[in-house]
Each structure stands twice: as structure tokens, then as C-alpha cells.
N, C-alpha and C positions, 0 to 999 in steps of 0.2 A: 437584533439580528437583521442583516440585510443580505440580499442575493445580488451577485454580479455575474455578467455573462461574457464569454468569449465566443466569437463566431467567424468562420471563414466559409469557403464554398463546400467544405467537407463536413464540418462538425459544428455543433452548438454545445457549449459547455457552461454549466451553472456551478458557481462556487458560493458557499455560505461564509459569512464573516465569523460565525461560531466555529472555531477550530480551523478556519481557512480550509474547509473541507470541500472537496469535489462532491457535488450532489447529483450531477447528471452529465452524461456524455451521449449526445444524440447524433446519429448518422442522418444528415440532412437529405441524402439521396434516397434512403430506404425507410427512414423513420425509426430505425432500430435503436433501442436504448441499451447501451453497453453496461451501465453501472446499476448495481442493486439500489432500489429505491427506499431503503431504510424502513422496511416493514417489520414492526416489532414481533410479528408472528415467528420470524426466524432470527432477525438481528436488526436492531434499530439504528444502524449507522450505514453509511455508504462507502466512505474512504477516509477514516480518521487519520490524523497525523500523530504518531507516537513520540512524545517528547515531554520531559527529559528522561523518561524511563520506558523500557520495553518489558512487558510482563509485570510481574508482581513481586514485591519484596516485603515479606511480613514484618521486618524490623523497621521499615520506612513508613512515614506518615503519608507518603504520596499514594494516590489511587492507582489502580492497575493502568498501565500504559501512560502514566503521567497526566498532567493537567492541561496540556495545550489543546487537546481535542474538545474540551468544554469551555475554552476561554474565548472572549471576544477579541478578534484581531482588527487592527486598523488597516484600511486600504490606503496605500501610499503611492501606488502607480496604477494607472488604468489606461488601456487602449483597446481596440477591437480584438487584438490577438494576444494581449499580455496583461496580467494582473500580478501585483506584488502586495503581499500583506505583511504586517509586522506585529509581533507580540512584545510589547514593552522594549527593553533593551536585550532581549534574549534570542529572538528567532525571526528571520524573514523567510517567507515562502513565495516563490514565483511560479506561476503557470503560464506557459507560452504555447500557442498553437503554431505548428509548423506543418502545413498540409493536413494529412489525416493523423497527425501525431500530437501528443501533449507532452511537452518537456517540463518536468517538475524539478525545481532547484530549491534546496534548503541551505540557507546561510545562517549558521549559529553565531550569535553575537557575544554570548557569555563565555567567560573563561572557566566557569564551574564545570565539574564532571557531568557528563550527559551521555545518553543514548538517543538515537533518532531512527525513525522508520516510517514507512507508509503501510497502509492497510486497506487498499482498494478492493472492493468486492465486485466481481464481474458476473453478469447474468449468464446462465447456461440454458440450453434448450431442454435437456433432460439428463438424468443419470442412467447408466454410467457415462462419464466423460473422461477426457484425457488431457494431461498437461505434458508437453514436451520440455524436458529439463536438460541442461548441459551437464549436470553433476548428479551422481547417483548416491553420494554419501550424505547422511543427514543425522541430526539429533532429534530427540523428542522433548516435549515439555513435561515437567513434573511439578505439580503444585504451582502452575503459572510461571515457572522459570525454566530456562534452557538447562537440560541435564547434559553437561559436558562429559559425564563419566562413561557414557556408552555412545559409540558411533555405529549406526546401522547403514546398510547398503542395499539399494534396490538392484534387481537383476535386469533392469531395462531403463532406458532414458524416458520412456513413456510411463508416467504415473497415472494409473487408472483410478478414478475417483468414483466411489459408490457410497452407499449409506453406512458402510463400516470403516471407511478409510481413516476418519478422524475421531473415532470413539474415545481415544485417549488424548485428544487435543491436536494442535498443529504439528506438522512435520517441518523441520527447520534445516534446509539444505545448505551445505557448506560451499561457500563461493570464494572466500579469501581475497576479496577486493579485485577480482579479475573481471574484465568486461565480458558479459554473456547476455543471452536472451532466453526467455521462456515463452512458450506459446500455449494458449488455452484454446482447445478445439481449433476452429478456423476463424475465430473472431477477434482475439486479442494477442498481441505480442508485447512483452515488456522487456526493455533493455536496461541493464543495471550493472554497476561496478561495486555492489555492496559486499559486506563481509558475509552476509547470510541472506537467504530467501525463505521466508515463511510461506507455507501453503496450508490453507485451512478452509473449512466450511462446517457449519453445524450439520450433523448427520442427516442426510436427506434433503438439505436445503437446495434451492434452485440457483445457487451462485457459488463461485469459488474465489477466494482471496489469494492474490499473489503479492507478497509483501517484502520489498527490499528493506533489510535491517542493517544498521551500523551500530555495533555494540561496543567494541574496543577500538575507539577512533584515534587515539593518540592526539597529535596536534592538528588533525584535519578538522576544518570548519565549514567546508562547502561540499554538498552532496547532490547528486543528480540521477534521475532515471527518466525513461521515456516510455510512454504508453502509445503503441501503434494500433489503430483500429483497422482491421483487415476487411 
């Protein structure tokens, strides 16, 4: 395992070769750490990449959320503001700093069926907190899988998160590949064109995950989202 860094006048970003996982996003002007620091007390990860599966399939030999998050990636491109990692002939992941933003691009190299998603966890000051979401309709997870049989609807674009919000696991908001953004408090905005957006936190934890997911991808092989640090 090795760590590599991106830096500009706004942010310093740390990435691990294990899982090509974002491990730190530091505001260089204030010292604020945006990303959860993988404390096992709540959750021992910071921002795993979910590939080639999202969730859990009892009939599959794959682990929950796939194997990429625990695999060693090769660093194939490096500059002060851009890193590209590759996992065999399956997946490339690029992180690029653009001002106070981190643009993440996934390029899938395999022709085999897959799902792909991000799982970044962002620090919060305290509970309750709020996420501003563009869509109000969502699914729930059942036994680690998306339950498509029931669609729920929030009565507000503001999702209030407290220690009871995720007692039944994540909420999975329907996005239908449309370009949107979601904002966590006044610290993070995430722009995405994914099929779904998972929102999750262990009950009572000091972080919230905002997770662009692509599940039914068809012929698409390139996927992108942007984290803006406010």
C-alpha cells in the first residue's frame, strides 16, 4: 500500500493505492478535514469504490460492494493535480483537482456485467444535520440490496439526518441519469449524473455518505462526479 497526494492552493488530497480510495480532503486555508478518517468505532473506511457490485447478492461469491475496494491498484499517471489508477484490465480511476473541486472519473475496461459507485463519507459538526437533494423519491435497502418493489417520497427537498434516519440502512434516491447536485450542510456539494444517489450513515455517526451509483448501465463505460468543498 502506498499513498499519493494532490495539492493546489485550495486543497490537499490523499489517495491510497488500496482500492484507489480517497483518504483525506484537507482545506489548506482552514485546516478543515472534509473526509471521514476511517475510524473503526463507526466505519473503517473513508471513500471506497464499489465495483463490480453494489450491495450484496447471496447467490454470488463476491463480497458486499465487490472486490475493488480491497484490491491493490497500479498508479499509471501522476501530476500535482491529477492521479490515475488502474486495476488489471478492468477499471481505471482518475482524480483531478480543479480549484476547490475534485473531479472523479471511472473508466470501466471490461465487457463483463458490472455496477459501479462511490461511497465517500463526509464529516459533519453534529446531529441533526441536513442534506439538500434535488429528488424526493427513493428506495430502501432490504438485506443489502435495493428493494425496487416500493418507492417512498419525502415531503421536502431537505433530508434531516438524525440517529433514527438510517436504522433500516441507506436511502437510495432516484436520479435517472440526470445531472443534479446534492449539498451537505454548508460544507460539501456533490454533482452527479448517476442513476441513483445513496445516502447513509451508521445511526449516530459523525459523518454522512453521499454515494453516486450506476446499477443498470447498458453500454456506458465512463462515469463522473464532482465533489465541491464549500
